[in-house]
N, C-alpha and C positions, 0 to 999 in steps of 0.2 A: 832660597829654597824653591824648587820647581813646583808647578801646579799640581802634578800628581803626588809629589811628596807632601805638599800642604794638605791635600785632601786625605791622604793616608793618615797623617797625624791627627786630623780632626776625627776620622773614623775610629781610631784607637781611643780617643777621648770618649766618644759616644759609647763604645763597648764598656769602658771602665765605669762610666756614670750609670749605664743601664743596670749594672749590678746592684745599685742602691735600692732597687725594689719598686720603682714606679710602674704604672701600668697604663695601657691604652684600651679604651672600650668602644665598641660599636653597639648602638642600640638598633636591633633589627626588628623592623615593623613589618616583616614579610618580604621585603625587597632585597635584604642583604646589604653588605657594605657597598656603598655607592648607589643604592637604590633609593626609593622614595621615602624610606624611614629616615628619621633624624639620625645623625651620627656624631660621636664624640671622639676626640683624639687627645691623648695625654700631651702635656706641654713638653716640648722637644728639647733634648740635649744633644741631638745629632749635629755634627758639623759636616756631614757629607751624605751623599746618596749613591748607592751602588758601589762597585769595586773600583778602586783607583790604584791598585798595586799590580796591574798587569794580569795576563792570563785570561783575558776576555771579559765581557760584560756580565756581571753577576748581580741581577736586580735585587736579590735577597741578602747581599753581603752586609748591608747595614740597614737598620730600620729606625723609624722615628720612635723614640723612647721617651719615657717620662722620668725626669729627675726629681720632681717635687710632688708628684701625684695630682697636680692641678689638671683640670679638665677644661677643654674649650668645646663649646657647643657649635658644631658646624651646621649652618643653615641648610635646610632641605633644598636641593637644587630645583628651581622652578621650571622643570621641563620633563619630558617623557622618560628620559633615561636616568637622570641623576648624575652622580660624579663619575667621570670617565675621560679617557683620551681616545679619540678615534684615529684609525690608521687606514689610509687609502693608498694603494699602490703595490701591495703585496697580496695578490689574489683578491677575493671578494672583500669589500669594506669590512673592517673589524671594529668592534667596540672593546676597549680594555676597561672593565668596570670594577676592578678589584684592587685592593692594596697589594703591595709586593712583600713577600715574606711575612714579617710581623707588622707591617704597616696596617693600620686599621681601615684605611680606605685610600682611593686615589688622592694625591695631595700635591700641594705647592708650598714651598718654603723659601724664606730668605736666609741665606747662609753667609758665613764669613765674619769679618771684623777681626781685630787683633792683627796677627801676622798674615791672615788670609784676606784676599780681596773679596769684597761683597759680591754676591751673585744670587741669582734666582734659580731655583731648581724645581722640577716637577717630575712625577713618575706615576705609572700605573701598569698593572699586569692583567692578563686574561683571567688568572686565578691565583690565589696564594700558593698553590702547589706547583705552578709552572705555566708553560705555554708562552705565548707572545708577551713581550714586555717592552716598554719604552721609557726613556729618561731624557729630559730636555733641560738644558742649563745655559745661562748666559750671564756673563759678568756685567755688573753695573746696571742691569735692567731691573730697577727697583720700583718702578711705577709704570702705568700704561705707556706703551711705546713699542719700538721695534729694534731688534738686534739682527744684524746680518752676519754675525759671527757666533751663532749659537752652536753648542755641542749637542748633537743628537745621537743617542745610542739606542739601537733597536735590536732586540732578539726575536727572530722569526719563530713561528710555531714549531719548526723543525730543529730549533736549537742553534742555528747559525747566527753569529753576532755580526752586526753592521755598525758603522760609525761614520759620522761626518763632523768636521770642525767648523764648517762655514754654512750651517743651516740658517734659515730665517725663523725667528720666534717673535710673534706679535702678542703683546699683552693688551687686551681690550678693556678689561676690568680687573682691578686689584684692590680689594677692600682691606679692612682691618682683619686681624686674626679672627677666625671663625666665620668669615664672610666667603661668598662664592667668588672665585677667580675664573675669568674666561679669556680665551685667546685661540690662536691657531699657530701652526708651524708648517714648514716645508723644507725638505733637504734631499740631496742625493747621497745616500749612505752606501758605503763600500764594505764588502765582506772582509772581516778581519782574518778569515781563514786563507783566502787566496789573494787578497789585495786588488782584485779586479772586478768581481761580480758586483754590480751596482743595482740599487733600487731607488726609484724616485718616490718618496713617501710624503704624505701630507695629512693634515687632519685638524680638527678643532678639539678643544677641551673645555670641560667644566669641572673645576676642582675645588676642594676645600683648602683654604689657606690655614696652615697650622702654625704654632708659635715659631718664631725665628730660632735658628740654631745658635748655640753659644759661640762666642768668638774663639778663634784659634789662639793658643797661648803664645 
């Protein structure tokens, strides 16, 4: 089974389990999701992040969901901005400080197992309603280290989708579930619309590690 097919199968699993009534909550202490207030996220049943069925990058196609109602308390990020992924290289420097779609906050998750290879994935959006978004993933990067074969998917503020399969993803800190994860990335992403327009983007991230996704069947 191809990589896209495995991710699509996992996404379908997440949709089915999400119907069981779990919930994810963000405690807003005035800073909003990803701000200085503490945040909580439901234990995850998701096996994928974003769209894997073609038709462009849809950062809200799948969301971290709760199968059991369990809550993990994400530590307050000990810096000025809180949880976010930064983007340099597409106009002025950007901060993406929000969860995507129904994600409660910018997040990092370990995915896979079963028929799916293990991978690390992270994503953040400019706002839940839309705007710029980014998704980072790398197979077998399950602890601090570097991958030079990371998949980087970026949606610019104007809605154009870009992608690279050979980006660099560096994990500097990866604690237990509920801890802060830190790292950086760099990639030359190419427009999915014309296959030619390229952006060299990079940035650092501070994210909440949410519970691992369930294995693929």
